[in-house]
TIPARO-273670 format. One record per residue: residue in one letter; x, y, z of N, C-alpha, C in turn. Coordinates in pm, whole numbers, plus 50000, padded with zeros to 5 digits. Atoms other than C-alpha are relative to their C-alpha. Example, Ala and Ser with C-alpha at 12.3 -4.5 7.8 and 13.67 -1.06 7.14 Angstrom:
BEGIN
A500894988150000512304955050780500905012050000S499184988149994513674989450714499235010950073
This chain:
BEGIN
M501435002849998473908976939913499375003749866I500784997150119471508975839621498524999850034V501465000849989467778981439582499504992449878M500585008150108465808956039376498495001550007K501444998450004462268964939275499394990049903F500695009850083459908938139139498555004449982G501354995750031456678947538964498974989250024G501105009149972453268931238997500074986949924S499925012450078453838906138716501144991150047S498865007949949457098895238882499684992950130V500405006449873455308886139209498544995849995E501435002550019451918876039066499534986550053S500385013449954452008840239200501134994350084A498965006749920453888816439428501194996149912A498925003950092455868804039126500855012149961A499264987950035456788839439026500865004850116I499234995849882457888847739382501214990950019A498865009149992460098816639379501095004049902R499014995250097461778829839063500705012450053V499414988049942462298863239234501004996450109A499115004249892463848845539533501364995749947E498725004550056466498829439312500805011649945I499314988150048467308862839152500655007550116V499474993149882467738878639495501134992050064R498985008649938469718848839627501365001849932A498754998550075472298853939352500715013250031R499434986749970472898889239486500065002850149L499994998049855472948883539861501265007350048D498764993449959476558895439878499945015249983Q500154985650021475338929839766499005006350098K500914995149895472998933040067498755006749940P501154994150070469728937739873498885004650092V501274995449946466748958239983498984998049889V500965003950103463728944539795498705007850016V501244992450004460748966239697499054992949904V500945007250086457628949339559498715007849980S501334994850028454418960239393498964990150050A501095009349967451028944539462500034988449902M499995011950083450568909539324499045001449883G500854999850118449268909538967499155012449993K500954988950015446168931038929499255002850131T500674998449871445378932639303499505014250022T500424986149975445298970739320498765003549918N501184997450082442848972739030498764993550060G501125007149940440658946839201499505006750126L500394993149878440688965139533499235012749970L500684987450034439728998139374498644997449935A501295003350062436998981739166498974996150105A500915003749892435478966239479499555012250079A500354987949925435608999639658499025008849922E500904991950082433919017539369498594994049999L501305006549993431118991739373499315003250133A500574997049868430628997339746499515014450008A500394985949997430559035139706498765002549915D501164998850088427949030239433498774992950056G501125006749935425729011239676499884985249968Q500055014250038426498976739530500864991950097R499185006149894427748962339859500214985249977E499865014550020427088925839772500994997049888A499065002050111428908928239440501435003550043A498694996149950431778946039616500624988850085Q499505010949915432078917739869500424988049915T499645011150089432098891839591501375002449938A498704996550059434998910139424501114998850104L499005000849894436818912639757500304985550036D499805014249968436288875539831500874993149895T499185005750108437788866639493501465003450020L498624995949973440898886639576500584992850121E499535007049879441138870739920500374985649968Q499715013850035440958835639776501274998949915F498784999750081443618844139518501235001850089T498874997149912445908858239788500324988050089L499795011849915445418828240019500624988649921R499505010950083446128804439733501495001549969E498614997850041449468820439642500955002350117A499164997149884450718827639996500284987550081D499705011049909452338804840252498864998550101G501115002949910449788788040479500105006750135S499834993549870451278804140788499445014250004L500494986250007449938837640668498475000949992R501454999750014446268827440660499355010150095G500604990849904445378846640977500315014549966F499574986550038447348877240865499175005149882I500744996150121445608877740525498525002050032E501424998849967442128871540666499715012750079L500184987849921442548899940916499995012349910H499944988550089443518924140640498755001149914F501214999550083440528914440427498765003250085Q501074995649911438248918640730500025015350013E499884985449993439588954140762499475006349871L500474994850128438928959640391498474999449992G501465001149998435358947040436499365011150081A500544989049918434808972740710500065013349925F499914987750080436039000340478498935000349891L501055000550100433608988640212498655003950061D501234996049929430798992140467499935015250013E499974985449983431889028040532499735007149867L500214993850130431989036240161498554999049957T501425001750033428499022240115499155010150076Q500764990649918427239044040398500145014349951I499804986150040428799076240269499685002349852G500364998750141428059068839902501015007649917D498954992750071431359083239787501314992450019F498705006649990434989072539740501085010850010P499034989149983437169100639885501444995249980D498605003350028440879102039804500694993450119Q499395006449883441809092640161499724985050000Y500355014250007439989059740113500694993349881V499285005650115441569054739770501404995750043D498665003349953444999055939933499984988350097L500055010249896444039034740230499714986149942I500395013050054442359007140031501034994749901S499025004850097444879005539747501324996050066S498755003449932447739003640000500074985350042Y500005013849954446638968640102500694990649902G499325008650097448028954039779501474998450033E498575000449968451618963139866500254995050142R499825004649862451158956740238499934984750006L500125014650004450068921040163501164993649924S498985006350083452538913439885501385000350066S498684999149939455578925740078500154989950114K499955010049893454718903740378500084985949942I500005013350063454028873740152501384996949943V498685002250058457348878139972501054997950109A499025001549891459328882340296499924986150062V500175013449943457858850140438500474989349901A499555009550102458488831940110501524999149997F498535000049998462148842440119500514991850119E499605007549881462468828740474499824984949976K500285014250025460868795540369500984994149901L499045004650101463328793540081501455001550046G498655000349943466308797440311500775013049999M499304987149997467078834640293499535007950122P500404992149884467128854940616499395013249954S500724988350050464538882140556499265007050112V500784992349903462698909340741499035008949923H501014991650063459478927040647499935013350072V500144986549945459258964740694498795006549933D501144992550054456028984340652500545013049942A499454988350068456959010840394499495013050058R500574987849943454719035740573500825005150118E499124995749893457259036540856501235007349948V498764994650058459969048040615499735011749907L500254989850102458479068440330498995010250053I500834989649940457149100640481499665010349891T500464991350109455069123040253499195011850052D500944989449968452949154140242498584994150004R501385004749981449139152040271499194999349871R500745000450127448239151139901499654985449968H500415013950023446279118839877499944996849851T499915006150134446699097439562501185005149917Q498834994650072449649119039445500955006550100A499194994149893451729124439759501435002449954A498594996850027455169140339742500844996150121P499165003949887457969125739956500595012150073L499234990549921459439146240238501404993950013Y498745007150016462989137240146500884999550126P499125000849882464989147140458499494990050104R500565009249901462629128140690500064985549950T499975013550055462429098240456501424994549997Y498615004750003466189096240409500514996750140A499605003049862466659097740785499434986450044K500595013049969464259068140821500754988849927C499245010150074466179049240551501304996650074Q498745002049929469379054140748499814992950134S500195005649866467889044541084499304986449998I500765012550004465659015340972500554990249896L499645009350108466629000540634501494996350000K498565002650013470409004040631500524990550109P499505009449898471098987140969499544985749978L500495013550025468888957440879500744993349885A499285005450115470588953040542501444996650038E498625002549960474028955440702500134987750089L499995012249919473068926940938499904987449915G500125011550088472688904640633498584995549975K501405003250024468898904840627499565005549864V500634994750121467008907940299498795008150045V501094991349958464788937840373498955000349888V501085000050099461398935440196498945010150043L501054990449971458928964040179499255003449872G500834996650115456128975739952500385013349940G499834987350066456469002939695498685007650001F501244992750028453929029939611499375006750121I500724995049882452819036439969500935007250097G499284992849895453879060140244499015004650104S500934994349902452359079940527500405014250032T499714986549956452069115340650500714999650134Q499284999549872453979126940956499104996250117D500915004049893450839120841163499344986549974G500375014050011450389085541034498894996349904F501045003350096447769087840757500624993949874T499475007050116448359063840467499845008549875T500014992750128449269079840133500594991049891T499365007150111450319067939789500655010249907L499244991350090452699082039529499375001049862G500605000450132450339076339236500314986849933R499835012750068450029046839000501394999349938G498645001650050453399032938901501055004750099G499094994049904454929047739215500964990450068S499065009349939456719015739319501425002349948D498684996450054459589025239085500565012050076F499614987849928459679059239253500464996350141S499645004449865459739042639597501404993850001A498705006850006462689020939495501135010149986S498984989850020464619051339377500225008250127I499894992549874463859070039700500774992050104F499315008349902464969040939917501474998249962G498615001350044468099036439704500815012350033A499314987649965469009072939748500185001250150G499964998749855468209070940118501074991550067I498985008749940470569041940191501355001449932G498764998650074473229052939943500364987449923A499795012550073472809022039723501015001849887S499054999550111475439013439465499274999749867E500854999550119472659007739210498574996650038I501425002649982468889005739179499554991449883Q500425009250105467498976138985498474999749992I501445000650024464008977838835499734987249920W500265012950064462938941938758498574999849949T501314999750062460038939738515499854987649912D500215011750085458838916238239500495002249857V499364997750130460848930537948501515001050021D498545000549991464558929737867500685013550017G499434986749983465008967037917499285009949911M500564990250091464318998437720500314995849857L499845003550140463848993137348499985012649914T499984988650091464239015537046498605004549959C501394996050025460449015837009499094991850090D500995006849916457329005637200499574987149931P500375012750067456758968337124498514998449979R501455000750021453008973537156499605007249871I500264992650124453198997236858500754993749883L499155005650105456058982036660500904989250059P499135010849952457508947736745501355000349928G498715001550067461148940336671500995010950028G499044989649965462858969836837501274994250060H498715004249947466438968036961500165004350145R499774996549860467538967737325501015011350008V499074989049973469148999937445500844995850120K499145004849892472138989037652500355011050100L499514989149916473129023137785499285012949960I500744987850028471199055637815500195009650118S499814990349892471459087838016498715002050080F501164996849917469169098138299499045009449926A500834990050067467939127838095499174993649889E500725006750108467009106037797498944990650055A500955009549941465349079638015498785007250057A501114992449943463239105738194499085005149890E500814995150112462089120537863499164988749941L500725011650054461149086037731498894995750094A501005004349903459319077238051498805009549999Y501104990349998457299109338045499134998749876F500755000750125456309104237684499594985849964G500715012450026454999069037724500774987050014A499245012449983457829044037784499614993750134K500615005249879455889022938038500964991950087V499075008249925458949003438148500565007350122L499444992249891459909031838383499045011150039H500844989049952457909055738601500755013249981P499294987650032458719091838497500785006050115A499334993749886459669103038849501164991750055T499045009249940461929073238916501415005650004V498594996350010465149089038803500385011950088V499674987549930464889120739014500924997650121P499085002149887466349107839346501324993549956A498785006550048468819086139153500955010149937V499174989650061470079116038953500695008250108E499444991549895470559136639267501144993150076K498975007549927472629109039427500974992949906N499145006150102474289097639099500084984850016I500095014649985473099061639142499504994149869P500475006250124472869040238825498694992350024V501245007649997469439025138750500054989549889L500025010950098469168991338575498574995349977I501295005850036466068978938391500274985649960L499705014150020466068940738406498724991849990N501155008650025463758911538321500004988250096S500055011049902462688888138603499734986649934R500255012550072461638862338343501184996049913N498785002850076465008864338170501175006750071P498994993149920467538873138441501405000049939A498685000150066470478864638213500215012249912S499874988250085469728895338000500615011550078P499364988949928471968924938091499145012450011G500944989149985469048948838047500515013449949T499624986250035469388986638019500585006850122R499354992749891471749007338232499825015049977I500264985750007470769043338303501025007350088V498904993549928473629066338402499885015149992A500104985449992474139102838488500635007049882E499244993150103476639111638219499394998249861T500435000950139475969117737850500524987149937V499635012650065476029085537644500205002849851A499694997450140477789090837312499504988749913S500525010250090476259072837016500055005049856A500044996650143476569072036638498565001949953N501434998150030472759070036634499515012650071V500424987449942471349104736688498774998250089V501195003049920468079090036827500264987350081K499835011749915468179065937124498744991350001S501245007749995464509055837123498835008749954I501234993150042461029064636999498914996550100A501085002149904458339069037264498685004449938C501344996750051454599070837200499055001950117K501024997549899451689084237399498665000849928R501295000550070448199074537279498935007250083G501134994049929444829089337371500205014650033I499694985949978445969125337336498885008949942T500974990150048443619155137299500745013149974L499374987350037444729186837120498985011350020V500854988349975443259220037239500615012049929N499554988150075443559249637001499285012250056I500544988249934443079283837163500445012449922Q499694988150080442879315536954499485012550070S500384987449936442859350737095498865006649924L501134993050062439679370237031500435013749946R499484987550051441859400836958500924997249880M499145001850117443969406836649501384994750040L498695004449952447199402436846499844994950142M500095005949866447829382637160500155010750107A499994989949896447009404637456500924996050114H499195002649882449209408537760499224991350100G500645008849902448419380638010499224988549939F500775010550066446849357737749500514986150039L499435013149965449239328737815499774996950148H500215002349856448939333538190498604995050027K501385004049977445159330538175499764985649952I500165013750051445409298937965500524989850100F499395010249914447789280438192499465000650143E500664999249870446129293338507498734991749999T501225008050011442949276738381500304985150012F499655014249992444599243138328500504996450140N499515002549864446319246138666498854999050099R501144999949909443029253938841499234986749993F500705012750017441509222038699500964987950008E499015010549973444689202038784500174990749879T499855007550124445199191238423501375002949939P498664997750055448829186738309499975001749849V499844997750143449889198737965501294993349953D498815006850053452309178037752500805008949906M499324992250103453209198237444499305013449981V500554986650023452739235237364500635005849874S499514992850118453039254537038499255013249993T500654986950002452349291837003500295007349870S499804990650110451899317336726499615013750052E500304986449957451109354436732498625001150066V501374998549950447409349136800499394987150055S500605012649955446959312836902500994991450075V499225009849924448179285137130499364986349978S500475013850008447899247737072500734992050106L499365008149897448549222937351499304986550009T500545013449989448039186237424499834996050146I500245005449866446589168837730499624985349986D500475013950001445939132637821498984997350111M501035001049897443619139138117498845008949957T501124992350056440209149637985498785000850093E501135000049908438009146138296499365013850013N500514986649979437699183838328500015008449872L499834992750125437989192737960498815009149970E501194991950030434399205337923500025013050081A499934988149914434839229138217501135009249956I498864992050046438249240338087499635007849875V500404993450124436839248137743499025011550030A500964989449964433999267937903500725012250055E499254988849943436489289038099500815007349893L499184993950104438799294637802499155007849901S500884993750098435849304137581499565014050043K500354986649953435289335037796500915010749940F499074990250054438339351337639500704995449872A499345005150120439279329837336499074990749924E500695010250077437969308037056500734986850021V499395012749963438559271437142499454988849910S500405012250071438509239736931500784988250056V499415012049941439289204137036500114989049894E499795011450088440779175036838500344987950087R499825012049918440619139736982500614988649919E499465012450060442009104836912501315002749927L498684997050052445549117036860501084992950081S498865006049931448989103836959501225009149986I498704993150006452349119437041501074989749965I498785007750028455479104836882501175008650043C498884992349945458639115537061501324993149967L498655004950027462139110136919500905005550110V499174995849887464609111037209501464996449975G498565002450012468379114537194500765012850027E499234987949965471009138337326500675006249879G499394994450120472339142736974499055007849912I500994993850089469109156836829500255015049982K499904985450005469659193436916501235004749923K498744995250058473259195536791500354993449867T499735006850126472969173936478499165006149889P500774994150110471969191836155499224989449923G500765008650090469239176135945499104989850065V500845009949933467449155536210498525002349968A501414996950029464129173436158499654996549856A500265003150141464429169835781499844985049980R500115014650011465019132335816498684995050059A501245004449933462099128436058498775003449916F501184995950077459619148335851499974993349864G499965007450125460799131335536499484985850017A500455013749975460139097235692498484999350012V501455000149979456539107035777499305009549903R500524990050094455889128135468498584997249955T501385003150039452639109635395499035000350119T500824999549878451369114335753499575014350029N500494986749965449209143735856500465003550141L499494995849869451039161536141499125011250054H500874990049940448699180736371500785010450081M499214990949917451489196636575501424994750006I498605004149983455299196136605500625008650109S499334992649893457639206736884501464995950007Q498585002249974461399210336912500565012650060G499364988449940463449232937131499695001750147A500334999249858461609231137462500924990950080S499025009049942463859201737540501174999049904L498825001250085467399198037412500114986349936L499785013750047466879161237343498744993149951N501125006950065463499154937186499425008049886L500764994450112461609161236867498674992850001S501315006149982457879155336906499045004249890M501034997050098454959153736666498704993350042V501325005349968451229147736702499364994949871V500645006350116449499123836461498674993950044E501235007049968446129106736441500324986050050D499765013349943445899074536643500134989349892R500005010450103445179054036333501265000049916E498784999050079448369066336165501264997150081L498845001749913450609059436465500914988449960P499095011350030451909024236376500845002349874A499254997850124452889033736020501045011050018A499054989149979454539066136133501194995450083V498915005149917456559048736404500894990649920A499225009350083457639021536161500925007649905A499204992150094458839047635911501155007050072L498954993249922460779067136177501054990150049H499055010049951462329035536318500924995349887A499185004150115463509024735974501015010849964E499114988950034465019059235919501175001350098F498964996949900466949062436246500724987950057F499345012049946467849026236329500334989749893A499595009150107468829011635993501364993750031T498725005149949472339007936138500075003550148L499974998449855473189005036507501425001850052D498764998749926476029017036729500044988750102E499985012049915476968984036899500405003250144R499684996349862478269002637207498725003050079V501214995149936474719014237280498814990949979F501175008250035472318989837110500394985549977E499815014250030471878952537069498824995049917
């Protein structure tokens, strides 16, 4: 058995779903379980409509919802008209409730955004049947059981894996193409939850681990992982083979082709993950494996994370007092703000964040015991490769390549396989180009294409 996950752009229309059907048909002998995201930008549209309703703009919210309904009806099989209309009637009732309460609580965020995957998975399952493939639709909320943290729920693995064994595996073994939505789950008492944006990849990995899949395929709209972000620097090379550890590091530091949490269940079960292109199914993509991937190139890829804010915190005492670091990180934890990079000296700490909603409150708290300054419009550049830590001269090569760039912060050692630096947003493209030229002038053909 295999798990095949298709993103929103891969199922954005009837034509796209037909392409997906042919990809799945070619792998029927592997007993595929298919996980799909919401069609196109459906989730964004649903949340936008809900926010309008919560803001008292009920008529505008309905107009946005009607637009989504017409789009969905247009791309779905005609036999699903009643099913789709019923779901949009339910959504309309939720908009009424949001207008009445004048707020958009997290429970409603999960409930409303879940409709994207609930609709798309049913539409895809019916399309497969119409195209001659025996299929069955399963509501993912019956399988993926989570805790009660709305919008960022954590899977309850033993219960979820038991559901995978009792529901998904028997259906797949009967020769049915099982289709279910990603991103969504439910609590043990039946309340709808979501895994966070991008969580469909995570869902696919969980289901793959739960059924003991031979591999997990993530079908997207690119040919796999590249040596650099094509939005920053076009012309990168495809990475044919990469380790789980390297892929996770790249995903965390901005490689949008993969959700950062995706590899966790796969690593635990030692299941290979493939990144493939639904618009170019002939491409072999990128294969992510558990073992170390030897390469003559010390760096496997360069990841970038834009929109970074640097917070500099200096102790008000001459030397860092006992408990200083604890108070800093306790503050960020209290305001639920993740930290990316950290650098410390005897009297100061610098760290980066990409969530700034609570930054003003955080600075106010930190200022009670430290001097605080903030730098904005920065980017992280992250060189990733398992050879970085054990290869002499990597830092010298990297800093030499960006010698004309102002580095606001550097970090090496926290991870065995990355070297990170913070630069101004405007200097990012030139810095990435220089680093790419330095580390990928020649390629190990076993690893790159």
